[in-house]
C-alpha positions, -999 to +999 in steps of 0.1 A: -231-067+438-214-086+409-199-119+418-161-120+415-160-154+398-149-151+362-158-175+334-155-177+297-167-199+268-146-201+236-150-216+201-120-229+182-126-239+146-097-261+136-082-265+101-093-301+091-058-313+089-050-298+123-081-309+142-066-339+160-035-319+170-055-289+182-078-311+202-049-328+220-033-294+226-065-279+241-070-309+264-034-306+277-041-269+283-072-277+303-052-301+325-025-275+331-051-249+338-067-270+365-034-271+384-031-233+384-041-210+412-077-200+412-089-224+385-124-237+395-128-257+363-116-261+328-133-283+301-128-290+264-157-303+243-158-314+206-189-305+187-211-336+181-217-327+144-186-308+135-153-326+145-133-295+137-151-274+163-138-273+199-157-255+226-140-247+259-154-235+292-133-221+321-142-208+356-117-187+376-120-175+412-109-139+404-100-117+374-064-117+387-063-155+385-077-154+349-051-128+339-023-148+355-035-178+334-035-159+302+001-147+310+014-182+313+042-188+287+023-218+271-008-196+266+011-167+252+029-190+228-004-206+216-022-173+211+007-159+192+008-189+168-029-199+168-033-191+131-014-223+123-043-244+138-074-223+132-096-220+102-111-188+116-104-164+144-107-178+179-140-166+195-140-161+233-170-147+252-163-136+288-191-144+312-201-132+346-220-153+371-253-136+378-271-138+411-259-159+440-246-194+433-272-220+444-263-246+470-240-273+454-240-309+463-209-304+483-200-317+518-205-292+546-182-313+567-147-316+553-145-352+567-171-362+541-146-356+514-129-388+524-158-408+510-158-388+478-121-396+475-128-433+481-157-434+456-136-418+429-109-444+434-133-473+434-148-460+401-113-456+386-124-421+376-093-400+371-112-368+366-132-374+398-101-382+417-083-350+406-115-330+412-112-335+450-079-316+449-074-278+448-052-264+420-016-269+428-023-293+457+005-316+469+002-354+472+029-373+490+036-405+472+066-415+492+081-401+524+097-367+517+085-365+480+053-347+470+039-343+435+014-318+421-004-308+389+003-329+358+029-350+376+003-359+402-023-368+376+001-390+357+011-408+389-026-416+397-032-428+362-003-453+365-014-464+400-050-471+388-036-496+363-026-517+393-063-521+404-057-509+440-084-515+466-084-486+490-103-481+523-100-452+547-117-438+578-114-404+593-101-409+629-099-372+638-111-339+622-101-304+631-115-273+614-104-237+618-122-213+595-116-223+559-089-249+568-093-285+580-069-312+590-080-349+589-062-378+606-070-408+584-066-445+591-062-463+557-055-496+542-047-506+507-045-539+488-026-542+455-029-578+444-004-574+415+022-558+439+019-573+474+048-551+485+025-521+482-002-536+503-004-522+538-020-499+563-011-466+579-023-433+595-021-402+573-027-365+576-047-346+550-052-308+548-082-292+531-092-256+524-125-240+512-122-224+478-140-193+466-172-213+460-173-227+495-162-262+484-137-282+505-107-294+485-076-312+494-044-291+494-022-318+510-026-356+512+001-373+531-006-410+539+028-411+558+019-380+579+010-400+611+006-381+643 
């Protein structure tokens, strides 16, 4: 039986005078894609020898998710006007995952995602931080206000500039099927902004995606029980 996961690799040859602009545009598209339903990954690469060649790779949980992505207004606008950026026609090769995906180095216990989250923050690795979240996940940054997608990423980027020191321990873990709830005791120290230093008990919700990976769908440090 063929795996439902959809993927594609594409090659975009930019006009030399448009290479920088196209590269920035494709990176922004990848960031937006990662916030969409069913996106399991989206990456942009620049050829090591040809700075005008960009290679992108995307993975989607289902064909319906991929089709919904291609129907997004920003994608339709780009595809309609792509000749302004490209020296030759955009080349896209649809791929199908063959066989059964091998075991990934993913936590079997959703509570272990807490350490991955902490490690990413300690490394100041924005991509690793965002990778622990499911597309469209909500993060509560102040009581009653949640952010997601590009707004969430931008908030994390700004927060990392403050050099926060974060620690957290899972106090309780509840799993029902592909959904988990974690009660987390946390503390944070922000030397440059003492008013942000403090402790609390939060509530995080995770779900398993189509690849069997646990990902946060809600992180709420103010969601104490």
